[in-house]
C-alpha positions in Angstrom: 108.0 164.7 192.7 107.2 163.2 189.3 109.9 163.5 186.7 109.2 164.2 183.0 112.5 162.9 181.8 111.2 159.5 180.4 108.4 161.4 178.4 110.9 164.0 177.2 113.3 161.3 176.1 110.6 159.4 174.3 109.5 162.5 172.5 113.1 163.4 171.5 113.5 159.8 170.2 110.3 160.1 168.1 111.5 163.3 166.6 115.0 161.9 165.9 113.4 158.9 164.1 111.4 161.3 161.9 108.0 160.8 163.6 106.1 163.9 162.7 104.5 166.0 165.4 101.3 166.2 163.3 101.0 162.5 163.1 97.9 162.5 165.3 96.2 165.2 163.3 93.0 164.7 161.4 94.9 164.2 158.1 98.5 162.8 158.7 100.7 162.9 155.7 102.1 159.6 154.3 105.7 159.3 153.4 106.7 158.4 149.9 105.5 154.8 149.5 107.1 152.1 147.3 104.8 151.3 144.3 104.2 147.8 145.7 102.2 149.3 148.6 99.8 151.0 146.2 99.6 154.6 147.4 96.5 155.3 145.2 93.5 156.7 147.1 94.9 156.1 150.6 93.4 158.5 153.1 95.2 158.1 156.4 93.3 159.4 159.5 95.7 158.3 162.2 99.4 157.6 162.6 101.0 155.9 165.6 104.6 155.2 166.5 105.5 151.6 167.5 108.4 150.6 169.7 108.8 146.9 170.4 110.2 143.6 169.2 109.7 141.1 166.4 109.8 137.6 167.9 111.5 134.8 166.0 111.9 131.1 166.8 114.8 128.8 165.7 113.3 126.1 163.5 114.4 123.6 161.0 112.9 124.3 157.5 112.8 122.2 154.4 114.0 119.3 156.6 117.6 120.5 156.4 118.2 124.2 157.1 118.0 125.9 160.4 116.6 129.5 160.4 114.9 132.1 162.5 111.2 132.1 161.6 108.8 134.9 162.5 106.4 134.2 165.4 104.8 137.5 166.3 105.3 141.2 167.0 105.0 142.8 170.4 105.0 146.6 170.6 103.6 149.6 172.4 101.9 152.3 170.3 102.3 156.0 171.0 100.7 159.2 169.6 102.8 162.2 168.5 102.9 163.5 172.2 104.4 160.2 173.4 101.2 159.0 175.1 100.5 155.3 175.0 97.5 154.7 172.8 97.6 150.9 172.3 99.6 147.8 171.6 100.4 145.6 168.7 100.7 141.8 169.0 100.1 138.5 167.2 97.2 138.3 164.7 98.5 140.8 163.6 96.4 142.8 166.0 96.2 146.4 167.1 94.4 147.1 170.4 93.7 150.7 171.4 93.5 151.9 175.0 90.0 152.9 174.0 89.2 149.2 173.7 88.9 149.1 170.0 90.8 146.2 168.3 91.5 145.3 164.7 93.1 142.3 163.1 94.8 142.6 159.7 96.1 140.5 156.9 99.1 141.3 154.8 98.2 142.2 151.2 101.5 143.7 150.0 105.1 144.3 151.2 108.2 146.2 150.1 111.8 146.1 151.3 112.6 148.8 153.8 115.2 151.4 152.8 117.3 150.5 155.9 119.3 147.3 155.5 118.5 145.9 159.0 114.8 146.9 158.9 111.8 144.7 158.5 109.7 145.2 155.4 107.1 147.9 154.9 103.6 146.4 154.7 100.1 147.1 153.6 97.5 145.2 155.6 93.7 145.0 155.0 91.6 145.0 158.2 89.8 141.6 158.3 88.0 142.0 161.7 87.1 144.6 164.3 86.0 144.5 167.9 84.7 147.5 169.9 84.3 151.0 168.6 87.7 152.6 169.2 89.7 154.8 166.9 91.6 151.9 165.3 88.3 150.2 164.3 87.6 152.9 161.7 90.4 151.6 159.5 90.0 149.6 156.3 93.7 149.3 155.9 96.9 149.7 157.9 100.4 150.6 156.5 103.6 149.8 158.4 106.3 152.2 157.2 109.5 153.9 158.4 110.8 150.7 160.0 114.1 150.4 161.8 115.5 147.1 163.1 113.4 144.0 163.7 115.0 141.8 161.0 115.9 138.2 161.9 119.6 137.4 162.0 120.9 135.1 159.3 123.1 133.2 161.7 122.9 131.7 165.2 120.1 129.2 164.7 121.1 125.6 164.8 120.1 122.3 166.3 121.5 123.3 169.7 119.1 126.3 169.7 116.1 124.5 168.4 112.9 126.1 169.6 114.7 129.1 171.1 113.0 132.5 170.9 114.8 135.7 169.8 113.4 139.2 170.4 114.7 141.7 167.9 114.0 145.4 168.7 112.2 147.5 166.1 110.4 150.8 165.6 107.8 151.7 162.9 105.0 154.1 162.1 101.6 152.6 161.5 99.1 154.6 159.4 95.4 153.8 159.8 93.6 154.4 156.5 89.9 154.7 155.7 
């Protein structure tokens, strides 16, 4: 007998994190955006919830200081019903289960309201492959982030080259 507990738990988590049930509707509503992200004329057609990690590598920068530097994201993307619709990975890239893939380039960022959260971003789509739902986007917004920020300590010569995977969640809005 198949249990629905994992799906129910995921849906409850999405609701608790403020992910709106209408996020997969034809016209999802954007949250209030910081001015740096330029909310003018943005028409989102799709919103997906991301759950994954931000990957950092311990490196020496400026020849003297050790710090965790960003390597790539790795996340699964879900619709408002908790159904897996794609994944997010280095590039930054978003690949849908419908085989459409987009690659973006950061054009603006703003600090997240939560102290331990990665920045909110505006990314322009610079390439497309396939004809899936993601490939309709001209721009992608990463908002409502929780977690994912690199620690400020723990990177030194003894850990040189080590990778650190920091859990995060976010909502990605695909904009025409």
